[in-house]
VEXDREN-2710 file (C-alpha; in Angstrom, 1 decimal):
% VEXDREN-2710
k/r/px/py/pz
1/MET/-21.4/2.4/41.7
2/ILE/-19.9/5.7/41.1
3/GLY/-16.9/4.9/43.3
4/ARG/-16.2/1.8/41.3
5/LEU/-15.7/4.3/38.1
6/THR/-12.8/5.8/39.5
7/ASP/-11.3/2.5/38.9
8/VAL/-11.9/2.6/35.5
9/ALA/-10.6/6.1/35.6
10/THR/-7.4/5.1/36.6
11/TRP/-7.2/1.8/34.2
12/LEU/-7.4/4.2/31.5
13/ALA/-5.1/6.6/32.5
14/ALA/-2.8/3.8/32.5
15/ALA/-3.5/2.8/29.0
16/ALA/-3.6/5.9/27.4
17/GLY/0.1/6.5/28.7
18/ARG/1.4/3.3/27.2
19/ARG/-0.2/5.1/24.0
20/ALA/2.6/7.8/24.1
21/GLY/3.8/6.7/20.4
22/ALA/0.5/7.2/19.0
23/ASP/-1.3/9.6/16.6
24/PRO/-0.4/12.9/18.3
25/SER/-3.9/14.2/17.5
26/GLY/-5.9/11.2/18.3
27/ARG/-3.1/11.0/21.3
28/ASP/-4.2/14.5/22.6
29/ARG/-7.8/13.8/22.4
30/LEU/-7.5/10.8/24.5
31/ALA/-5.5/12.2/27.3
32/ALA/-7.8/15.1/27.4
33/THR/-10.8/12.9/28.0
34/VAL/-8.8/10.8/30.2
35/ALA/-8.1/14.0/32.4
36/VAL/-12.1/14.6/32.5
37/ILE/-12.7/11.6/33.7
38/GLU/-10.1/11.7/36.4
39/GLN/-11.2/15.2/37.4
40/ASP/-15.2/14.0/37.7
41/TYR/-14.4/11.3/40.2
42/ALA/-11.9/13.1/41.6
43/ALA/-14.4/15.7/43.1
44/LEU/-16.2/13.1/44.9
45/THR/-16.8/13.1/48.5
46/PRO/-18.5/10.7/50.9
47/ALA/-21.7/12.1/50.8
48/ASP/-21.5/10.8/46.6
49/ALA/-21.3/7.1/48.1
50/GLU/-24.0/4.5/47.1
51/PRO/-24.7/1.2/47.9
52/ASP/-21.7/-1.4/46.1
53/ARG/-24.3/-3.3/43.9
54/LEU/-21.4/-4.4/42.0
55/ALA/-20.1/-6.3/45.2
56/ALA/-23.2/-7.6/45.9
57/LEU/-24.0/-8.8/42.5
58/ALA/-20.5/-10.4/42.6
59/GLU/-21.0/-12.0/45.8
60/LEU/-24.4/-13.2/44.5
61/TYR/-23.1/-15.0/41.6
62/ARG/-20.1/-16.3/43.2
63/LEU/-17.7/-14.0/40.6
64/ASP/-14.0/-13.7/41.2
65/ASP/-12.2/-9.8/41.0
66/VAL/-11.3/-10.3/37.4
67/GLU/-15.2/-11.4/36.6
68/ARG/-16.2/-8.7/38.7
69/ASP/-13.8/-6.1/36.8
70/LEU/-14.4/-7.4/33.3
71/LEU/-18.2/-6.9/34.3
72/LEU/-17.5/-2.9/35.6
73/VAL/-15.6/-2.2/32.3
74/ALA/-18.3/-3.5/30.1
75/ALA/-21.2/-1.5/32.0
76/ALA/-19.2/1.2/32.2
77/ALA/-19.7/2.4/28.8
78/ASP/-23.4/2.8/29.3
79/LEU/-22.9/4.7/32.5
80/ASP/-20.3/7.4/31.5
81/GLY/-20.5/8.9/27.8
82/ASN/-17.0/10.2/28.5
83/ILE/-15.7/6.5/29.5
84/ALA/-17.4/5.4/26.0
85/LEU/-15.2/8.2/24.2
86/ALA/-12.0/6.7/25.8
87/TYR/-12.9/3.1/25.0
88/GLY/-13.7/4.4/21.3
89/LEU/-10.3/6.1/20.8
90/LEU/-8.1/3.8/22.9
91/ARG/-9.5/1.2/19.8
92/GLY/-8.5/3.5/17.3
93/GLY/-11.9/5.4/16.4
94/SER/-13.1/8.7/16.9
95/ALA/-16.6/7.7/18.4
96/PRO/-18.0/6.5/21.7
97/ALA/-17.9/2.4/21.7
98/HIS/-18.1/-0.1/23.8
99/PRO/-14.8/-2.0/24.8
100/SER/-13.6/-5.1/23.2
101/ILE/-11.9/-8.2/25.0
102/GLY/-8.5/-7.2/24.1
103/LEU/-9.2/-3.4/25.9
104/ALA/-10.9/-5.0/28.6
105/LEU/-8.1/-7.5/29.3
106/GLU/-5.3/-4.6/28.9
107/LEU/-7.1/-2.6/31.2
108/LEU/-7.2/-5.5/33.9
109/GLY/-3.9/-6.5/33.0
110/VAL/-4.6/-9.7/31.8
111/PRO/-2.6/-11.5/29.3
112/THR/-4.4/-11.7/26.0
113/LEU/-2.9/-14.8/25.4
114/SER/-3.0/-16.5/28.6
115/GLY/-5.9/-19.0/29.5
116/PRO/-7.5/-17.3/32.5
117/GLY/-8.7/-14.5/30.4
118/ARG/-10.6/-16.7/27.6
119/GLU/-12.1/-19.1/30.7
120/ARG/-13.7/-15.9/32.3
121/LEU/-15.4/-15.1/28.9
122/ALA/-16.3/-18.4/27.3
123/ASP/-20.0/-19.2/26.8
124/GLY/-20.2/-21.6/29.9
125/ALA/-18.2/-19.4/32.4
126/PRO/-20.5/-17.3/35.1
127/LEU/-20.8/-13.8/33.0
128/ALA/-22.3/-15.3/30.1
129/ALA/-24.2/-18.0/31.5
130/HIS/-26.0/-15.9/33.8
131/ALA/-26.6/-13.1/31.0
132/LEU/-24.4/-10.7/32.5
133/LEU/-22.2/-10.2/29.8
134/GLU/-22.9/-10.3/26.0
135/ILE/-20.1/-11.0/23.8
136/GLY/-19.9/-10.1/19.8
137/ALA/-20.1/-13.4/17.5
138/THR/-18.5/-12.2/14.9
139/GLY/-14.7/-10.9/14.0
140/PRO/-11.6/-12.2/15.8
141/TRP/-12.1/-12.8/19.2
142/LEU/-9.9/-9.9/20.8
143/SER/-11.6/-7.3/18.4
144/ARG/-15.1/-9.0/19.7
145/GLU/-17.1/-6.2/21.7
146/ILE/-18.4/-6.9/25.1
147/HIS/-21.5/-5.6/26.3
148/CYS/-23.3/-5.5/29.5
149/PRO/-27.2/-6.1/28.9
150/ASP/-29.4/-2.7/29.7
151/ARG/-31.0/-4.6/32.4
152/VAL/-28.0/-5.3/34.2
153/VAL/-26.2/-1.7/33.6
154/SER/-29.8/0.3/35.3
155/HIS/-29.5/-2.2/38.2
156/LEU/-26.2/-1.1/38.7
157/ALA/-27.3/2.4/38.1
158/GLY/-29.7/2.0/40.9
159/ALA/-32.9/1.6/38.9
160/ARG/-35.7/-0.7/39.4
161/HIS/-37.6/-2.2/36.8
162/PRO/-38.5/-5.7/35.1
163/ASP/-37.0/-6.6/32.2
164/ARG/-39.3/-5.7/29.5
165/ALA/-39.5/-9.0/27.8
166/LEU/-40.5/-10.7/30.9
167/GLU/-42.7/-7.9/32.3
168/PRO/-46.0/-9.6/30.5
169/LEU/-45.6/-13.1/32.2
170/ILE/-44.7/-11.8/35.6
171/VAL/-48.1/-12.5/38.1
172/ALA/-48.9/-12.3/41.5
173/PRO/-50.9/-14.7/43.2
174/THR/-52.4/-14.6/46.0
175/PRO/-50.7/-16.7/48.9
176/LEU/-52.4/-19.3/50.8
177/ASP/-51.0/-21.4/53.7
178/LEU/-51.7/-25.1/52.3
179/PRO/-50.5/-28.4/53.4
180/GLY/-47.1/-29.0/51.8
181/ALA/-46.0/-25.5/52.5
182/THR/-43.9/-26.7/55.7
183/GLU/-42.0/-29.6/53.3
184/LEU/-41.2/-27.0/50.7
185/ALA/-39.7/-24.3/53.3
186/ARG/-37.7/-27.0/55.4
187/ALA/-36.1/-28.1/52.0
188/LEU/-35.4/-24.0/51.1
189/GLU/-34.1/-23.6/54.8
190/LEU/-31.6/-26.5/53.8
191/GLY/-30.4/-24.8/51.0
192/ALA/-32.4/-26.6/48.2
193/GLY/-31.5/-24.1/44.9
194/PHE/-34.1/-26.3/42.7
195/ALA/-37.4/-27.5/43.7
196/TRP/-40.4/-28.8/41.5
197/VAL/-43.7/-28.7/42.6
198/HIS/-46.0/-31.0/40.7
199/SER/-49.1/-29.3/40.4
200/PRO/-52.2/-31.1/37.9
201/PRO/-54.9/-29.1/36.5
202/GLY/-57.2/-27.8/39.8
203/SER/-54.1/-28.2/42.5
204/ALA/-52.9/-25.0/44.0
205/GLY/-49.2/-25.0/43.2
206/LEU/-48.7/-21.7/42.6
207/PRO/-50.5/-19.9/45.8
208/MET/-48.9/-22.6/48.2
209/VAL/-45.6/-21.7/46.7
210/VAL/-45.9/-18.4/47.6
211/GLY/-47.7/-18.9/50.6
212/THR/-44.3/-20.5/51.8
213/LEU/-42.1/-17.9/50.5
214/ALA/-43.9/-15.3/52.0
215/GLY/-43.9/-17.6/55.2
216/LEU/-40.3/-17.5/55.5
217/GLY/-39.7/-13.9/54.7
218/VAL/-38.3/-14.3/51.1
219/GLY/-39.7/-12.2/48.3
220/SER/-41.1/-14.1/45.0
221/LEU/-41.1/-13.4/41.8
222/CYS/-43.7/-15.5/39.7
223/VAL/-43.1/-15.5/36.4
224/THR/-45.1/-17.6/33.8
225/VAL/-43.7/-19.7/31.1
226/PRO/-45.1/-18.8/27.8
227/PRO/-46.7/-21.8/25.5
228/ASP/-44.2/-21.4/22.7
229/VAL/-40.9/-20.8/24.9
230/ALA/-39.3/-24.6/24.1
231/GLY/-37.4/-23.4/21.3
232/GLY/-35.8/-20.5/23.5
233/ALA/-36.0/-22.2/27.0
234/GLU/-32.4/-21.2/27.9
235/ALA/-32.4/-18.0/26.8
236/PHE/-35.9/-17.5/28.8
237/VAL/-34.8/-19.2/32.4
238/ARG/-31.7/-16.8/31.9
239/LEU/-33.6/-13.5/31.8
240/ALA/-35.8/-14.7/34.4
241/VAL/-33.6/-16.0/37.0
242/ARG/-31.2/-12.8/36.2
243/GLU/-34.2/-10.7/37.0
244/ALA/-35.1/-12.7/40.4
245/ALA/-31.0/-12.4/41.1
246/LEU/-31.1/-8.4/40.8
247/THR/-34.1/-8.1/42.7
248/ASN/-33.0/-10.1/45.2
249/ARG/-36.2/-12.5/45.0
250/CYS/-36.8/-16.2/44.8
251/LEU/-37.8/-17.3/41.3
252/VAL/-41.0/-19.4/40.7
253/LEU/-41.5/-20.5/37.3
254/ASP/-45.3/-21.2/36.5
255/GLY/-46.4/-23.3/33.8
256/ALA/-42.7/-25.1/33.8
257/GLU/-43.1/-28.5/31.9
258/ARG/-43.3/-25.7/29.2
259/LEU/-39.6/-25.7/29.6
260/VAL/-39.2/-29.4/27.6
261/PRO/-40.5/-30.1/24.2
262/ALA/-43.0/-32.4/25.7
263/ALA/-44.6/-33.5/28.4
264/GLY/-43.1/-36.6/29.7
265/PRO/-39.8/-38.1/29.0
266/ASP/-37.5/-37.2/26.0
267/PRO/-38.4/-38.2/23.2
268/ALA/-34.9/-39.2/21.9
269/GLY/-34.8/-41.6/25.1
270/PRO/-32.8/-41.9/28.0
271/GLY/-29.5/-41.6/26.7
272/SER/-30.4/-37.9/25.1
273/PRO/-29.1/-35.1/25.6
274/ALA/-30.7/-32.8/28.7
275/THR/-33.6/-30.9/27.7
276/MET/-33.8/-28.8/30.9
277/PRO/-32.0/-25.6/30.7
278/PRO/-28.6/-25.9/32.2
279/VAL/-28.7/-22.7/34.3
280/LEU/-31.2/-24.6/36.7
281/VAL/-28.3/-26.9/38.0
282/ASP/-26.6/-24.1/40.4
283/PRO/-29.0/-20.9/39.8
284/PRO/-27.7/-18.1/42.1
285/VAL/-31.1/-17.6/43.8
286/PRO/-33.5/-20.7/44.7
287/VAL/-35.7/-21.5/41.6
288/ILE/-39.1/-23.5/42.5
289/ALA/-40.8/-24.8/38.8
290/VAL/-44.9/-25.3/39.1
291/GLY/-45.1/-27.9/36.6
292/SER/-48.4/-29.7/35.9
293/THR/-46.6/-32.9/35.3
294/PRO/-43.8/-34.8/37.6
295/TRP/-40.2/-34.1/37.1
296/ASP/-38.4/-36.7/34.6
297/ARG/-35.3/-37.8/35.5
298/HIS/-34.5/-37.7/31.6
299/TRP/-35.0/-34.0/31.6
300/SER/-32.0/-33.6/32.7
301/THR/-28.6/-35.3/34.2
302/ARG/-27.4/-32.7/36.3
303/ALA/-30.2/-30.8/37.5
304/GLN/-32.2/-32.8/40.1
305/PRO/-34.8/-30.8/41.8
306/TYR/-36.6/-31.6/45.1
307/PRO/-39.7/-33.1/44.2
308/VAL/-42.8/-31.5/45.9
309/THR/-46.6/-32.4/45.2
310/ALA/-49.0/-29.6/45.4
311/PRO/-52.1/-29.9/47.5
312/TRP/-55.8/-30.1/45.5
313/LEU/-57.8/-26.9/45.8
314/GLY/-60.6/-27.5/48.1
315/PRO/-64.2/-25.7/48.6
316/GLY/-62.3/-24.4/51.5
317/GLU/-59.4/-23.0/50.0
318/SER/-61.0/-21.7/46.9
319/ASP/-63.5/-19.8/49.6
320/GLN/-60.6/-18.7/51.3
321/LEU/-58.7/-17.6/47.9
322/TRP/-61.8/-15.9/46.9
323/ALA/-62.1/-14.1/50.1
324/ALA/-58.5/-12.9/50.0
325/ILE/-59.1/-11.5/46.6
326/SER/-62.2/-9.7/46.9
327/GLY/-62.7/-9.4/50.4
328/GLU/-66.0/-11.2/51.0
329/ALA/-66.9/-14.7/50.8
330/PRO/-68.3/-16.2/47.6
331/PRO/-72.4/-16.6/47.1
332/PRO/-73.5/-20.1/48.9
333/GLY/-73.1/-22.9/46.2
334/ALA/-71.1/-20.6/43.7
335/LEU/-68.2/-22.3/43.3
336/ALA/-69.9/-26.2/44.4
337/GLY/-69.2/-28.4/41.6
338/LEU/-66.8/-26.2/39.5
339/ARG/-63.2/-27.4/38.9
340/LEU/-61.2/-24.7/39.2
341/SER/-57.3/-23.9/39.3
342/PRO/-55.9/-20.8/41.6
343/ASP/-55.6/-18.5/38.3
344/LEU/-59.2/-19.1/37.4
345/VAL/-60.2/-18.4/41.1
346/ASP/-58.5/-15.3/40.9
347/GLN/-59.8/-14.3/37.9
348/LEU/-63.4/-15.2/38.8
349/ALA/-63.5/-13.4/41.9
350/ARG/-62.3/-10.1/40.1
351/THR/-64.4/-10.2/36.9
352/SER/-67.5/-11.3/38.9
353/SER/-66.8/-8.3/40.9
354/ARG/-66.4/-5.6/38.5
355/LEU/-69.8/-6.6/36.3
356/ALA/-71.7/-6.5/39.4
357/ALA/-70.6/-3.5/40.3
358/THR/-71.1/-2.3/37.2
359/ALA/-74.7/-3.8/36.9
360/GLY/-75.1/-2.3/40.7
361/THR/-76.0/-5.5/41.8
362/ALA/-74.4/-8.1/44.1
363/VAL/-72.4/-10.9/43.1
364/THR/-74.7/-14.0/42.5
365/ALA/-74.3/-17.8/42.2
366/GLU/-75.5/-17.4/38.8
367/LEU/-73.4/-14.3/37.7
368/VAL/-70.5/-16.8/38.7
369/ARG/-71.3/-19.7/37.1
370/ARG/-72.2/-17.8/33.7
371/VAL/-68.3/-16.0/34.4
372/ALA/-67.0/-19.0/35.2
373/ARG/-68.3/-20.2/31.7
374/GLN/-67.0/-17.5/29.3
375/LEU/-63.8/-17.6/31.4
376/THR/-62.9/-21.3/30.5
377/GLY/-64.0/-21.1/27.3
378/SER/-67.3/-23.4/27.3
379/ALA/-70.6/-22.7/25.9
380/ALA/-73.3/-22.1/28.3
381/PRO/-74.7/-25.3/29.3
382/ASP/-78.5/-26.6/28.0
383/GLY/-80.5/-24.2/30.3
384/SER/-83.9/-25.6/29.0
385/VAL/-83.6/-29.5/30.5
386/GLY/-83.2/-30.5/34.1
387/LEU/-84.0/-32.9/36.3
388/ALA/-87.5/-32.3/35.9
389/ASP/-87.3/-33.3/32.4
390/LEU/-85.7/-36.4/32.9
391/VAL/-89.0/-39.2/33.0
392/LEU/-87.6/-42.4/34.2
393/PRO/-89.7/-45.6/36.1
394/ASP/-90.0/-44.8/40.1
395/GLY/-86.7/-44.5/41.7
396/GLY/-84.8/-44.6/38.1
397/ASP/-83.5/-41.4/38.7
398/ARG/-81.8/-41.9/42.0
399/SER/-78.9/-42.9/40.3
400/VAL/-78.2/-39.8/37.9
401/ARG/-79.3/-37.7/41.3
402/GLY/-76.0/-39.4/43.0
403/VAL/-73.7/-38.7/40.1
404/ILE/-74.8/-35.0/40.5
405/GLY/-74.3/-34.9/44.3
406/TRP/-70.9/-36.7/44.3
407/ALA/-69.9/-34.4/41.6
408/ARG/-70.9/-31.3/43.8
409/HIS/-68.8/-32.8/47.1
410/ARG/-65.9/-34.1/45.1
411/ASP/-63.7/-31.7/46.1
412/GLU/-64.7/-31.2/49.8
413/LEU/-64.0/-35.4/49.9
414/ILE/-60.9/-34.8/48.3
415/ALA/-59.9/-32.4/50.8
416/ARG/-60.6/-34.3/53.6
417/GLY/-58.6/-37.2/52.3
418/LEU/-61.7/-39.7/52.2
419/VAL/-61.1/-39.5/48.1
420/VAL/-57.2/-40.1/47.3
421/ALA/-56.3/-38.2/43.8
422/GLY/-53.1/-39.1/42.5
423/ALA/-50.7/-41.5/42.1
424/GLY/-52.3/-42.1/38.8
425/SER/-55.4/-41.5/39.9
426/GLY/-57.1/-38.2/39.0
427/GLY/-60.1/-38.1/41.2
428/GLY/-62.6/-38.3/38.8
429/ILE/-66.1/-39.7/38.3
430/THR/-66.9/-41.8/35.7
431/ALA/-70.5/-43.3/35.1
432/LEU/-72.1/-45.5/32.4
433/PHE/-75.5/-45.1/31.0
434/SER/-76.8/-48.2/29.4
435/GLY/-80.1/-49.0/27.3
436/SER/-82.1/-48.9/24.7
437/PRO/-82.0/-46.1/21.9
438/GLY/-84.5/-42.9/22.9
439/THR/-84.5/-44.2/26.8
440/GLY/-83.1/-40.9/27.7
441/LYS/-79.2/-41.5/28.4
442/THR/-78.2/-38.6/26.1
443/LEU/-80.5/-36.6/28.2
444/ALA/-79.6/-37.4/31.4
445/ALA/-76.1/-36.3/30.5
446/HIS/-76.9/-32.9/29.4
447/VAL/-79.2/-32.8/32.5
448/VAL/-76.4/-33.9/35.0
449/ALA/-74.4/-31.0/33.2
450/ALA/-77.0/-28.3/33.5
451/GLU/-77.7/-28.8/36.9
452/LEU/-73.5/-28.7/37.7
453/GLY/-73.6/-25.5/35.3
454/ILE/-71.0/-27.1/32.9
455/ASP/-71.0/-27.6/29.0
456/VAL/-71.3/-31.4/27.4
457/LEU/-68.0/-32.0/25.6
458/ARG/-69.5/-34.7/23.2
459/VAL/-66.6/-36.9/21.6
460/ASP/-67.1/-37.5/17.8
461/LEU/-65.8/-41.2/17.9
462/SER/-65.5/-41.0/14.1
463/ALA/-62.9/-38.5/14.5
464/VAL/-61.2/-40.1/17.3
465/VAL/-60.8/-43.9/15.9
466/ASP/-58.2/-43.7/13.3
467/LYS/-56.5/-46.3/10.8
468/TYR/-52.8/-45.5/11.7
469/ILE/-51.0/-46.8/14.4
470/GLY/-50.4/-44.6/17.6
471/GLN/-52.8/-42.1/16.2
472/THR/-56.1/-43.0/18.1
473/GLN/-53.9/-42.3/21.2
474/LYS/-53.1/-38.9/20.2
475/ASN/-56.5/-37.8/19.2
476/LEU/-57.8/-39.3/22.8
477/GLU/-55.3/-37.1/24.5
478/LYS/-56.4/-34.3/22.8
479/ILE/-59.7/-34.8/23.5
480/PHE/-59.0/-35.3/27.7
481/HIS/-56.2/-32.3/27.7
482/GLN/-59.5/-30.0/26.0
483/ALA/-61.7/-31.6/28.8
484/GLU/-59.8/-30.8/31.3
485/SER/-58.6/-27.1/30.4
486/LEU/-62.3/-26.2/29.8
487/ASN/-63.9/-27.9/33.0
488/VAL/-66.8/-29.9/30.9
489/LEU/-68.4/-32.7/31.3
490/LEU/-66.7/-35.5/29.0
491/PHE/-69.4/-37.6/27.2
492/PHE/-68.9/-40.6/24.9
493/ASP/-71.8/-41.4/23.5
494/GLU/-72.3/-45.3/21.8
495/ALA/-69.4/-46.0/23.3
496/GLU/-69.3/-49.6/22.6
497/ALA/-67.3/-48.7/19.3
498/LEU/-63.9/-47.3/21.2
499/PHE/-65.1/-49.1/24.5
500/GLY/-65.4/-52.9/23.3
501/ARG/-64.1/-55.7/24.8
502/ARG/-60.4/-56.2/24.3
503/SER/-59.2/-59.1/21.8
504/GLU/-57.5/-61.9/21.8
505/VAL/-54.1/-61.0/19.7
506/LYS/-54.3/-62.6/16.4
507/ASP/-52.6/-59.9/14.1
508/ALA/-50.6/-56.7/14.4
509/HIS/-53.8/-54.6/14.8
510/ASP/-55.5/-56.2/17.4
511/ARG/-52.3/-55.5/18.9
512/TYR/-52.4/-52.4/18.5
513/ALA/-56.1/-52.0/19.1
514/ASN/-55.6/-53.4/22.3
515/GLN/-52.7/-50.9/23.3
516/GLU/-55.4/-47.9/22.3
517/VAL/-57.9/-49.2/24.9
518/ALA/-55.3/-49.9/27.5
519/TYR/-54.3/-46.2/27.3
520/LEU/-57.7/-45.3/27.3
521/LEU/-58.5/-47.1/30.6
522/GLN/-55.0/-45.5/32.1
523/ARG/-56.1/-41.8/30.8
524/MET/-59.6/-42.5/32.1
525/GLU/-58.2/-43.0/35.7
526/GLN/-55.7/-39.6/35.2
527/PHE/-58.8/-37.6/34.3
528/ASP/-60.0/-35.5/37.4
529/GLY/-63.8/-34.5/35.5
530/ILE/-66.9/-36.1/34.7
531/THR/-67.0/-38.7/32.2
532/ILE/-70.1/-40.0/31.1
533/LEU/-70.3/-42.8/28.6
534/THR/-73.4/-44.2/26.9
535/THR/-74.2/-47.5/25.5
536/ASN/-76.8/-49.5/23.8
537/LEU/-75.0/-53.3/24.3
538/ARG/-73.8/-53.5/27.6
539/GLY/-72.6/-56.7/27.4
540/SER/-70.0/-55.7/24.4
541/LEU/-68.2/-53.6/27.1
542/ASP/-64.7/-54.5/28.4
543/PRO/-65.3/-56.1/32.0
544/ALA/-62.0/-53.9/32.7
545/PHE/-64.3/-50.7/32.6
546/SER/-66.7/-51.8/35.1
547/ARG/-64.1/-51.7/37.7
548/ARG/-63.2/-48.4/36.8
549/LEU/-66.9/-46.5/36.6
550/SER/-68.1/-44.9/39.6
551/PHE/-71.5/-45.3/38.3
552/ILE/-73.5/-48.2/36.1
553/VAL/-76.8/-47.0/35.3
554/HIS/-79.6/-48.7/33.4
555/PHE/-82.3/-46.7/31.6
556/PRO/-85.2/-49.5/30.9
557/ASP/-87.4/-49.2/28.0
558/PRO/-90.4/-47.0/29.3
559/ASP/-93.4/-48.9/30.9
560/GLY/-97.2/-48.1/30.4
561/PRO/-97.2/-45.1/33.3
562/THR/-93.8/-44.0/32.3
563/ARG/-95.1/-43.7/28.9
564/ARG/-97.9/-41.6/29.9
565/ARG/-95.4/-39.7/32.1
566/LEU/-93.2/-38.9/28.9
567/TRP/-96.4/-37.9/26.9
568/VAL/-97.8/-35.5/29.5
569/THR/-94.4/-33.8/29.7
570/HIS/-93.6/-33.3/26.0
571/LEU/-96.8/-32.3/25.0
572/ALA/-97.0/-29.7/27.2
573/ARG/-94.5/-27.7/25.1
574/LEU/-97.3/-28.0/21.9
575/GLY/-99.2/-24.3/23.7
576/PRO/-103.2/-24.4/23.4
577/ILE/-104.7/-27.9/22.0
578/ASP/-108.0/-28.0/19.1
579/PRO/-110.6/-27.9/21.9
580/ASP/-112.6/-30.5/19.1
581/ASP/-109.8/-33.0/18.9
582/PRO/-108.4/-33.3/22.7
583/ILE/-105.3/-35.3/23.1
584/ASP/-105.6/-38.3/25.5
585/ALA/-102.3/-39.1/27.1
586/ASP/-103.8/-42.3/28.8
587/LEU/-104.5/-43.5/25.6
588/LEU/-101.1/-42.8/24.2
589/GLY/-99.2/-43.8/27.4
590/THR/-101.3/-47.5/26.8
591/THR/-100.8/-48.2/23.2
592/VAL/-98.0/-46.1/21.8
593/GLU/-95.5/-48.3/22.5
594/LEU/-92.1/-45.8/22.2
595/ALA/-89.1/-44.7/24.3
596/GLY/-88.9/-41.3/25.3
597/GLY/-86.8/-40.1/22.3
598/ASP/-89.1/-41.6/19.8
599/ILE/-92.3/-39.8/21.8
600/ARG/-90.2/-36.4/21.6
601/ASN/-89.8/-37.1/17.6
602/VAL/-93.9/-37.7/17.2
603/VAL/-94.9/-34.7/19.4
604/VAL/-92.3/-32.5/17.4
605/ALA/-93.8/-33.7/14.2
606/ALA/-97.5/-33.2/15.3
607/GLY/-96.3/-29.2/16.2
608/TYR/-94.8/-29.0/12.4
609/ASP/-98.2/-30.5/10.8
610/ALA/-100.1/-28.3/12.7
611/ALA/-98.6/-25.4/12.0
612/ILE/-98.5/-25.9/8.2
613/GLU/-102.2/-26.7/8.5
614/GLY/-102.4/-23.4/10.8
615/VAL/-104.9/-24.7/13.6
616/PRO/-103.8/-25.8/17.1
617/PRO/-102.6/-29.1/17.5
618/GLY/-104.9/-32.6/18.2
619/MET/-105.2/-35.8/18.7
620/ARG/-105.2/-36.7/15.0
621/HIS/-101.8/-34.6/14.1
622/VAL/-100.3/-37.1/16.8
623/LEU/-101.4/-40.0/15.7
624/ALA/-100.6/-39.3/12.1
625/ALA/-96.9/-38.3/13.5
626/ALA/-97.0/-41.7/15.5
627/VAL/-97.7/-43.8/12.6
628/ALA/-94.5/-41.8/10.7
629/GLU/-92.6/-42.4/13.6
630/TYR/-93.4/-46.4/13.7
631/THR/-92.6/-46.2/9.9
632/LYS/-89.3/-44.7/10.5
633/LEU/-88.2/-47.4/13.1
634/GLY/-89.6/-49.9/10.7
635/ARG/-91.7/-51.4/13.3
636/ARG/-95.6/-52.8/12.7
637/VAL/-98.2/-50.1/13.8
638/PRO/-100.6/-51.2/16.7
639/ALA/-103.7/-51.6/15.8
640/GLU/-105.2/-49.9/18.8
641/ARG/-104.0/-46.8/17.5
642/HIS/-107.3/-45.6/16.3
643/ARG/-109.8/-44.3/19.0
END
């Protein structure tokens, strides 16, 4: 670059000669300054030669000679203080300054009235479009200053440091050799300048892309698109592309769907202006955008990327990624059933290892699952419940165990291709629990979550269904998005209020209600997690739901033996029993015909009554609480309730 500054010294000497009739004091100071500059660069030897970074940059951005020299003139002010002083003197001042457009064109011998000069400094020209030059926005055009951004000046000077605005957003994902890499590699080898990798939550888009580039021997700059970038997407992408070009790397944008105002088609419609930054039309280095949504052709009429679909991160790949990060395999079963994105596996491995090292213990599956809940923002599952607490008639828990088993092995089957996720299906698991109130449906949902080590996200139907047209769909989308991001079990209680039969269209309200149900059906198919619905009235559900359910589990009213087991299970939590008033579980199971939830209420009430009296609980407390429960339910108390 130092050698290039000799050209600037020559141009300044010619410009100083044209100022012969200027003010003597200013003319003499300018002449002295130019003489110093010429003396500095005349003393250069071949040993002072450096790589011609300006020529390399011009070749990368396909700049012509005038554009290259304009960039040199602008950068010279920040590379040599005497050159900046000469610029200031030539502009009629007395202090160092950046060149004006008029001065830059004069130094290069480009007529200020010519079209070529204006074309090269226009907003859409390469210098401005790629953020290589910054041009002042006020004053007459010829008097506006031109600046070379600090990052570009630093690069020309040989310094290597990332742009400060991008540095917090740069990530270093672990590369993986995954399916889809061959297709992406072939596209890049054939000259694809822009690729879009559709990477839904839980898929391995970023590790696949980085692994592909590593296999090609190409460096990668991975930048996370910030959530609030939509308003300044064009400026952000310019900086990111420029950083990748200056460091001779391929740019990888993670979270690229945030570059448009919203995922999906442009809200203004197909005929609206393009919303994807135009710098992606013909970038100087390959750009690979990794987005959670597929590419939409309405985002840009000019930038049409090469589309690639990211593979799912199966159990094998999760273990492989964990081992690459921590240096050892994860504890057996630690990641089973967890829906983890690659970045979450990375955080999980590092955090678990750090916590275990601090405590002086080995990394355990329990620790991994606890850290996973903390990282995803979900609360700890109800550790007080388990399959042992689920008291159902003989064989009744088989389907519940099936839900748990499916969830634990789902990712493995997706990776093997037995379960196909994509094309409108997220590969999720949906179960319907039906039965009378108190038969264990809600408890079963919490048991499933507890066995899988995840939390339950209960849907408040009163907050979802909205009287305003279109608002219900928006509320549902927020719920599904939250469930996907938190890795929780999505639980619709009393689902018949929302999932009821689609009605015959008689008015506008019926039509929009049916649209809400249709949207819900579609969104359920796209959801890649676990959804459990409970209903007291299975017959009120739309038959279309049955075709989309993985499991339909009926919870019958408990028979005598089941009621006895329920009494034994709940009474065990009362603690010591009054020896003078023992509780007869056989009698209760035979005579007190209540569901499991009601039996629990009776036992809790009996415990409170005994505590108030300050005595151990006994049969009298249970019978009194049973009478109160019957009354609360509006049912007749059985005559056989007394011993």
